[in-house]
C-alpha atoms as a printed R data frame, in Angstrom:
   type eleno elety resid chain resno       x       y      z
1  ATOM     1    CA   MET     A     1  20.614  -5.905  8.376
2  ATOM     2    CA   CYS     A     2  16.840  -6.333  8.778
3  ATOM     3    CA   LEU     A     3  14.911  -3.177  9.560
4  ATOM     4    CA   ARG     A     4  11.370  -3.534 10.838
5  ATOM     5    CA   SER     A     5   8.769  -0.877 11.226
6  ATOM     6    CA   VAL     A     6   5.072  -0.742 11.987
7  ATOM     7    CA   ILE     A     7   2.743   1.293  9.827
8  ATOM     8    CA   CYS     A     8  -0.739   2.091 11.024
9  ATOM     9    CA   CYS     A     9  -3.071   1.426  8.071
10 ATOM    10    CA   LYS     A    10  -5.997   3.760  8.380
11 ATOM    11    CA   ALA     A    11  -8.329   5.922  6.395
12 ATOM    12    CA   ALA     A    12  -7.823   9.653  6.038
13 ATOM    13    CA   ARG     A    13 -10.184  10.335  8.948
14 ATOM    14    CA   VAL     A    14  -8.441  10.034 12.284
15 ATOM    15    CA   ARG     A    15 -10.631   8.391 14.925
16 ATOM    16    CA   PRO     A    16 -10.150   8.245 18.678
17 ATOM    17    CA   VAL     A    17  -9.158   4.782 19.909
18 ATOM    18    CA   ARG     A    18 -12.236   4.704 22.165
19 ATOM    19    CA   GLU     A    19 -14.456   5.137 19.095
20 ATOM    20    CA   LEU     A    20 -12.672   2.255 17.342
21 ATOM    21    CA   VAL     A    21 -13.096   0.041 20.417
22 ATOM    22    CA   ASP     A    22 -16.824   0.878 20.531
23 ATOM    23    CA   ILE     A    23 -17.179  -0.051 16.844
24 ATOM    24    CA   ALA     A    24 -15.231  -3.289 17.394
25 ATOM    25    CA   ARG     A    25 -17.483  -4.189 20.347
26 ATOM    26    CA   LYS     A    26 -20.587  -3.696 18.205
27 ATOM    27    CA   VAL     A    27 -19.190  -5.686 15.263
28 ATOM    28    CA   THR     A    28 -17.863  -8.604 17.303
29 ATOM    29    CA   GLY     A    29 -20.417  -8.675 20.094
30 ATOM    30    CA   LEU     A    30 -17.526  -8.995 22.554
31 ATOM    31    CA   ASP     A    31 -16.836  -6.923 25.653
32 ATOM    32    CA   ILE     A    32 -13.305  -5.905 24.676
33 ATOM    33    CA   PRO     A    33 -11.249  -4.891 27.725
34 ATOM    34    CA   VAL     A    34  -9.417  -1.578 27.564
35 ATOM    35    CA   ARG     A    35  -6.326  -0.424 29.399
36 ATOM    36    CA   VAL     A    36  -5.690   3.311 29.115
37 ATOM    37    CA   GLY     A    37  -2.084   4.372 28.634
38 ATOM    38    CA   PRO     A    38  -0.109   7.341 27.377
39 ATOM    39    CA   ARG     A    39  -0.766   8.594 23.862
40 ATOM    40    CA   ARG     A    40   1.636   7.683 21.103
41 ATOM    41    CA   PRO     A    41   2.228   9.838 18.062
42 ATOM    42    CA   GLY     A    42   0.078   8.751 15.151
43 ATOM    43    CA   ASP     A    43   1.234   8.001 11.624
44 ATOM    44    CA   PRO     A    44   0.354  10.392  8.825
45 ATOM    45    CA   PRO     A    45  -2.716   9.038  6.968
46 ATOM    46    CA   ALA     A    46  -0.793   8.868  3.691
47 ATOM    47    CA   LEU     A    47   2.111   6.787  5.054
48 ATOM    48    CA   ALA     A    48   0.614   3.375  4.203
49 ATOM    49    CA   GLN     A    49  -0.294   4.610  0.711
50 ATOM    50    CA   ALA     A    50   3.181   6.029  0.129
51 ATOM    51    CA   ARG     A    51   5.178   3.048  1.448
52 ATOM    52    CA   LEU     A    52   2.897   0.112  0.683
53 ATOM    53    CA   GLY     A    53   0.566   1.366 -2.027
54 ATOM    54    CA   TRP     A    54  -2.295   0.556  0.384
55 ATOM    55    CA   SER     A    55  -5.583   2.347  0.782
56 ATOM    56    CA   PRO     A    56  -8.781   1.128  2.456
57 ATOM    57    CA   ARG     A    57 -11.353  -0.542  0.204
58 ATOM    58    CA   TYR     A    58 -14.279   0.511  2.407
59 ATOM    59    CA   ALA     A    59 -14.778   3.987  3.867
60 ATOM    60    CA   ASP     A    60 -17.100   2.843  6.674
61 ATOM    61    CA   MET     A    61 -15.072   1.653  9.679
62 ATOM    62    CA   ALA     A    62 -17.798  -0.761 10.834
63 ATOM    63    CA   VAL     A    63 -17.715  -2.444  7.401
64 ATOM    64    CA   GLN     A    64 -13.902  -2.647  7.535
65 ATOM    65    CA   MET     A    65 -14.038  -4.250 10.977
66 ATOM    66    CA   ALA     A    66 -16.840  -6.618  9.978
67 ATOM    67    CA   HIS     A    67 -14.743  -7.857  7.041
68 ATOM    68    CA   ALA     A    68 -11.705  -8.288  9.293
69 ATOM    69    CA   TRP     A    69 -13.771 -10.080 11.956
70 ATOM    70    CA   SER     A    70 -15.336 -12.402  9.381
71 ATOM    71    CA   TRP     A    71 -11.872 -13.238  8.018
72 ATOM    72    CA   ARG     A    72 -10.535 -13.809 11.534
73 ATOM    73    CA   GLN     A    73 -13.431 -16.131 12.344
74 ATOM    74    CA   GLY     A    74 -12.648 -18.232  9.274
75 ATOM    75    CA   GLY     A    75 -15.579 -17.004  7.211
76 ATOM    76    CA   ARG     A    76 -13.473 -15.791  4.311
77 ATOM    77    CA   GLY     A    77 -15.887 -14.943  1.532
78 ATOM    78    CA   ALA     A    78 -18.908 -15.447  3.780
79 ATOM    79    CA   PHE     A    79 -19.149 -11.833  4.880
80 ATOM    80    CA   GLN     A    80 -22.530 -10.165  4.904
81 ATOM    81    CA   ARG     A    81 -22.742  -6.406  5.241
82 ATOM    82    CA   PRO     A    82 -24.155  -5.400  8.660
83 ATOM    83    CA   ARG     A    83 -27.654  -4.000  8.515
84 ATOM    84    CA   THR     A    84 -28.076  -0.322  9.306
85 ATOM    85    CA   ALA     A    85 -31.127   1.878  9.600
86 ATOM    86    CA   THR     A    86 -30.563   3.102  6.043
87 ATOM    87    CA   SER     A    87 -29.812  -0.252  4.407
88 ATOM    88    CA   GLY     A    88 -32.921  -2.045  5.688
């Protein structure tokens, strides 16, 4: 028998979905449509670490999304860290 499950891989800090969508819009430059629905229970932050041995490499969510977007766009290895007010 094949059992499948979905594990939400996230950092220890829980973020509202709206905040994640805002970050994704800034990183991708796309107007990502949103459909609001009922809440679902979240996964404990340590679940991915416990089951998969996974933990995020980057603490900053915008950096995580920029890496994922670069990979998705085919720019594997061509990622450049987004400029912020503190990084110049």
